[in-house]
C-alpha positions as CSV (number, residue, x, y, z in Angstrom):
1,M,52.4,68.4,66.0
2,K,53.7,67.9,62.5
3,E,51.1,68.4,60.4
4,E,52.0,65.2,58.7
5,D,51.6,62.6,62.2
6,L,48.6,64.5,61.8
7,V,47.3,63.9,58.6
8,A,48.6,60.1,59.0
9,R,46.7,59.1,62.2
10,I,43.4,60.5,60.5
11,A,44.3,58.2,57.5
12,A,44.9,55.8,59.6
13,N,41.4,56.3,61.5
14,P,38.5,53.5,60.6
15,K,36.4,56.2,61.0
16,Y,37.9,58.3,58.0
17,E,37.5,55.2,55.3
18,K,34.1,54.8,56.6
19,L,33.0,58.1,56.1
20,V,35.5,58.9,53.1
21,S,33.6,55.7,51.3
22,M,29.9,56.8,52.2
23,R,30.3,60.0,50.8
24,S,31.3,58.7,48.0
25,T,28.5,55.8,47.2
26,Y,26.1,58.6,48.4
27,S,27.4,61.4,46.0
28,I,27.3,58.8,43.5
29,I,23.6,57.8,44.1
30,M,22.5,61.1,43.9
31,T,24.7,62.7,40.6
32,I,23.1,59.3,38.7
33,L,19.7,60.2,39.9
34,V,20.1,63.7,39.4
35,M,21.6,62.5,35.4
36,C,18.3,60.4,34.5
37,I,16.1,62.9,35.6
38,Y,17.8,66.1,33.9
39,Y,19.1,63.1,31.1
40,G,15.2,61.6,30.9
41,Y,14.0,64.6,29.7
42,I,16.2,66.1,27.1
43,L,15.8,62.8,25.7
44,L,12.3,62.6,25.9
45,V,12.3,66.2,24.1
46,A,14.8,65.3,21.4
47,Y,12.7,61.7,20.7
48,D,8.9,62.3,21.7
49,K,8.5,65.7,21.6
50,E,4.3,64.5,20.4
51,F,4.1,63.2,24.3
52,L,5.8,66.9,25.8
53,A,3.4,68.9,23.4
54,Q,0.0,67.5,24.9
55,K,-2.0,70.0,26.4
56,M,-2.7,69.6,30.0
57,G,-6.1,69.8,29.5
58,A,-9.4,70.6,27.4
59,G,-9.0,74.6,26.8
60,M,-5.7,75.0,28.2
61,T,-2.6,75.9,26.5
62,T,0.6,74.6,28.6
63,S,2.4,71.7,26.9
64,L,3.2,68.6,29.2
65,G,6.3,69.7,28.4
66,I,6.2,72.8,30.6
67,P,5.8,71.4,34.1
68,M,7.9,68.1,33.0
69,G,10.8,70.9,32.8
70,V,9.9,73.4,36.4
71,G,9.6,69.6,37.5
72,V,12.8,68.9,36.8
73,I,14.3,72.2,37.8
74,L,12.6,71.5,41.0
75,L,13.8,67.9,41.7
76,T,17.4,69.2,41.0
77,I,16.9,71.6,44.2
78,I,15.2,69.0,46.4
79,I,17.9,66.5,45.5
80,T,20.6,69.2,46.4
81,N,18.7,70.6,49.8
82,I,19.2,66.3,50.8
83,Y,23.1,66.2,49.9
84,V,23.6,69.0,52.0
85,R,21.9,68.6,55.0
86,R,23.4,65.5,54.9
87,A,26.8,66.8,54.0
88,N,26.2,69.2,57.4
89,T,25.1,66.9,59.8
90,E,26.2,63.1,59.4
91,F,28.7,63.7,57.3
92,D,30.7,66.9,58.8
93,D,30.1,65.4,62.7
94,L,31.5,61.5,61.7
95,N,34.5,64.7,60.4
96,A,34.4,66.4,63.6
97,E,34.9,63.1,65.1
98,I,37.6,62.1,63.5
99,I,39.9,65.8,63.7
100,K,38.7,65.4,67.5
101,E,40.6,61.4,67.9
102,A,43.3,62.9,65.6
103,N,44.2,65.8,68.2
104,K,44.3,63.2,70.9
């Protein structure tokens, strides 16, 4: 089977359009979520230093900004993990179906 034929059969498969649409939508949503978290923190650093400088409690030396910064990093890791899990299961399964159907 020619490579051009295989590519044409994959592109004509409605599951391929579904995969591309799902993956693109999911990627955009996850990107916007990460950017909101990251840039939200950066905007706090830029415009509300007093809020981030507040001490966590009486007698504590840690300011509120430190755990929030760690939270930004952890949330980014969690969101990345969520995306990778979905990509490795749902998206890869659909991709395998498309390739299997195209090779028939």
